Legacy VTK file of the C-alpha trace (Angstrom):
# vtk DataFile Version 3.0
C-alpha trace
ASCII
DATASET POLYDATA
POINTS 254 float
-0.096 0.050 -0.012
1.089 3.535 -0.775
-0.187 6.464 1.224
0.589 10.078 0.745
0.136 13.090 3.031
-0.101 16.656 1.708
0.517 19.617 3.951
-1.125 22.058 1.894
-0.560 25.978 1.743
-1.850 28.624 -0.478
1.622 28.871 -2.075
4.095 26.137 -3.386
6.951 27.254 -0.954
5.091 26.045 2.068
3.612 22.956 0.631
4.979 19.599 1.373
4.089 16.013 0.066
5.374 12.778 1.553
4.812 9.043 0.217
5.075 6.350 2.616
5.143 2.771 1.053
3.831 -0.032 3.506
4.885 -3.641 3.562
4.616 -6.643 5.969
7.921 -5.704 7.563
7.770 -1.847 7.683
7.091 1.504 6.223
9.404 3.520 4.146
9.316 7.253 3.456
9.837 6.822 -0.401
9.721 10.547 -1.342
9.443 13.943 0.190
9.028 17.062 -1.538
8.983 20.601 0.122
7.777 23.284 -2.133
5.297 21.010 -4.129
3.509 22.289 -7.055
0.173 21.516 -8.725
1.578 18.535 -10.812
3.164 16.975 -7.819
-0.014 17.320 -5.747
-2.151 15.715 -8.357
0.485 12.853 -8.812
0.301 12.268 -5.039
-3.590 12.113 -4.971
-3.692 10.079 -7.974
-0.946 7.479 -7.351
-1.593 6.868 -3.595
-4.214 4.467 -2.347
-5.141 6.895 0.319
-3.974 10.437 0.665
-4.485 12.724 3.716
-4.746 16.275 3.192
-4.227 18.840 5.837
-6.667 21.394 4.821
-10.486 21.666 5.062
-12.274 19.991 2.262
-15.363 22.108 2.198
-17.062 25.057 3.994
-19.707 25.048 6.790
-23.290 24.490 5.178
-24.863 27.545 7.262
-22.014 29.665 6.126
-22.507 28.765 2.455
-26.256 29.478 2.700
-25.621 32.876 4.562
-23.276 34.029 1.717
-25.737 33.033 -0.921
-28.564 34.702 0.812
-26.484 37.831 1.414
-25.530 37.727 -2.373
-29.173 37.391 -3.541
-30.167 40.263 -1.131
-32.764 38.096 0.810
-30.682 37.477 4.023
-32.956 37.351 7.076
-31.148 39.098 9.928
-30.592 37.290 13.199
-32.296 38.532 16.196
-29.016 39.474 17.677
-26.707 41.135 15.103
-23.505 40.673 17.457
-24.283 37.301 18.648
-21.203 35.153 19.238
-23.218 31.973 18.902
-24.728 32.908 15.622
-21.312 33.738 14.143
-19.808 30.573 15.551
-22.576 28.682 13.795
-21.440 30.031 10.503
-17.575 29.891 11.191
-17.080 26.095 12.021
-18.002 22.932 10.509
-19.511 19.997 12.292
-16.287 18.115 12.169
-14.553 21.017 13.638
-16.869 20.731 16.603
-16.387 16.991 17.047
-12.653 17.277 16.707
-12.814 20.090 19.490
-14.776 17.682 21.661
-12.543 14.799 21.118
-8.911 16.429 21.199
-9.493 19.862 22.912
-8.092 21.547 19.697
-10.419 23.751 17.613
-9.333 23.819 14.000
-9.056 27.061 12.092
-12.146 28.412 10.604
-12.227 27.870 6.993
-14.973 30.597 6.822
-13.247 33.279 8.921
-9.468 32.445 8.910
-6.698 32.919 6.517
-6.844 29.005 5.914
-9.670 29.838 3.452
-6.965 30.673 1.000
-5.590 27.257 1.324
-8.953 25.817 1.165
-9.655 27.570 -2.342
-6.426 25.834 -3.768
-7.829 22.563 -2.216
-11.226 22.962 -3.917
-9.343 23.385 -7.189
-7.323 20.445 -6.482
-10.348 18.204 -5.699
-12.036 19.394 -8.909
-9.075 18.684 -10.976
-9.075 15.187 -9.530
-12.776 14.644 -10.267
-12.385 15.915 -13.761
-9.442 13.203 -14.158
-11.912 10.507 -12.960
-10.730 10.226 -9.526
-13.683 9.546 -7.052
-13.568 12.334 -4.462
-15.592 11.787 -1.098
-15.237 14.628 1.101
-16.452 12.475 4.068
-13.104 10.388 3.719
-14.757 7.151 2.095
-12.698 7.498 -1.034
-9.097 8.078 -1.807
-8.883 11.548 -0.217
-9.238 11.922 3.548
-9.193 15.243 5.569
-6.487 15.163 8.249
-5.388 17.600 11.035
-1.798 16.778 11.974
-1.675 18.376 15.332
-4.692 16.442 16.350
-3.267 13.114 15.060
-0.123 13.729 17.011
-2.178 14.450 20.287
-3.990 11.318 19.810
-0.790 9.372 19.600
0.465 10.998 22.640
3.205 13.029 20.793
4.172 16.580 21.047
1.507 18.499 19.109
2.208 22.255 19.607
4.950 24.659 19.609
6.956 22.988 16.774
6.162 25.405 13.933
8.481 27.880 12.680
12.371 27.968 12.731
12.428 29.522 16.188
11.065 26.184 17.578
13.453 23.882 16.050
14.225 22.268 19.429
10.562 21.367 19.880
10.707 20.050 16.416
13.573 17.839 16.965
12.068 16.539 20.080
8.840 15.679 18.279
10.964 13.843 15.648
12.818 11.963 18.361
9.556 10.789 20.021
8.027 10.098 16.666
10.981 7.736 15.590
10.907 6.081 18.918
7.077 5.340 18.996
7.382 4.156 15.286
10.724 2.248 14.949
9.272 0.431 11.992
9.050 3.693 9.986
12.438 4.221 8.028
12.770 7.897 7.089
16.109 7.339 5.289
17.758 10.180 3.729
14.758 12.315 4.343
15.064 12.544 8.159
17.135 15.516 8.095
14.557 17.359 5.954
12.009 16.196 8.562
14.107 17.709 11.364
14.430 21.027 9.551
10.816 21.571 8.340
7.586 21.585 10.225
6.040 21.340 6.600
7.798 18.053 5.950
6.705 16.531 9.457
3.044 17.448 8.734
3.255 15.895 5.480
4.500 12.670 7.035
1.972 12.771 9.775
-0.736 13.150 7.131
0.501 10.108 5.307
0.495 8.033 8.517
-3.002 9.250 9.360
-4.130 8.281 5.803
-2.845 4.859 6.554
-4.952 4.558 9.796
-7.974 5.831 7.929
-7.372 3.245 5.144
-7.310 0.276 7.748
-10.146 1.421 9.681
-8.245 3.003 12.737
-9.351 6.554 12.334
-12.765 8.136 12.872
-15.551 8.252 10.363
-18.674 10.269 10.398
-21.726 8.605 11.961
-25.173 8.290 10.302
-26.266 11.963 11.644
-23.131 13.503 10.369
-22.694 12.043 6.912
-24.817 14.558 5.038
-22.664 17.424 6.466
-19.350 15.496 6.018
-20.187 14.978 2.240
-20.024 18.693 1.749
-18.023 20.132 4.540
-15.452 17.376 4.776
-14.462 15.264 7.810
-11.208 15.259 9.705
-10.135 11.634 10.436
-8.692 11.349 13.827
-6.593 8.239 14.695
-8.091 5.642 17.046
-5.251 3.183 17.486
-1.843 3.888 19.095
0.995 4.567 16.602
3.451 2.571 18.853
1.446 -0.557 18.412
3.246 -1.853 15.184
0.697 -4.847 14.409
-2.006 -2.391 14.197
-0.377 -0.927 11.066
1.611 -3.593 9.529
-0.504 -6.700 9.738
-3.403 -5.277 7.701
-1.556 -4.757 4.369
-3.933 -4.149 1.464
LINES 1 255
254 0 1 2 3 4 5 6 7 8 9 10 11 12 13 14 15 16 17 18 19 20 21 22 23 24 25 26 27 28 29 30 31 32 33 34 35 36 37 38 39 40 41 42 43 44 45 46 47 48 49 50 51 52 53 54 55 56 57 58 59 60 61 62 63 64 65 66 67 68 69 70 71 72 73 74 75 76 77 78 79 80 81 82 83 84 85 86 87 88 89 90 91 92 93 94 95 96 97 98 99 100 101 102 103 104 105 106 107 108 109 110 111 112 113 114 115 116 117 118 119 120 121 122 123 124 125 126 127 128 129 130 131 132 133 134 135 136 137 138 139 140 141 142 143 144 145 146 147 148 149 150 151 152 153 154 155 156 157 158 159 160 161 162 163 164 165 166 167 168 169 170 171 172 173 174 175 176 177 178 179 180 181 182 183 184 185 186 187 188 189 190 191 192 193 194 195 196 197 198 199 200 201 202 203 204 205 206 207 208 209 210 211 212 213 214 215 216 217 218 219 220 221 222 223 224 225 226 227 228 229 230 231 232 233 234 235 236 237 238 239 240 241 242 243 244 245 246 247 248 249 250 251 252 253
């Protein structure tokens, strides 16, 4: 099995892609690209059995309806124009609320934060994949699954905050030390130095690991009451099995 992880950004420079090959004896980081462009993103999403994308795959349904109503000029004003609860209902998706409840981490709002720029790029990528004949299921049932590396790291009991940016290289290296200890079966090879020097590379690797968890049924999926929202808004896959338990990952080769 081949899984890919995409740490998506609005621009190529901060976009990273990692490919992990899974066998009965271990997992190998086959390729890592920092500064990935459109062709490399499409290649990753097309060639892998499962690809984890660190980016919202859709917008909140209430937000979309709000924008459309405002655009048409038939918006019904809420009772409280400065109501925090009303704004929050527009800003966050169902999967964001579930992720917050499970991990204590609230993802960035795709409706009201700069990550919307990245989500626009992601939407174009998904459209290109669909046009090329690749099934896109935003709820995670197809090749593509939405991931949140920080939440995955927390679920695995690894450092999950404070490792971003060059000023936090010590924390990043500590994260890498703990990751390689928890997953001794993961061979990073010549790419280990790149991972220790770039949080984008690490997030791409974690995204590929999470994609594997989703592929073998060791990650959360939307329940019956959430499927409709997940199909349009996207759904974050959270790992449900320990990373340190090697058989959880290597004895389910597909």
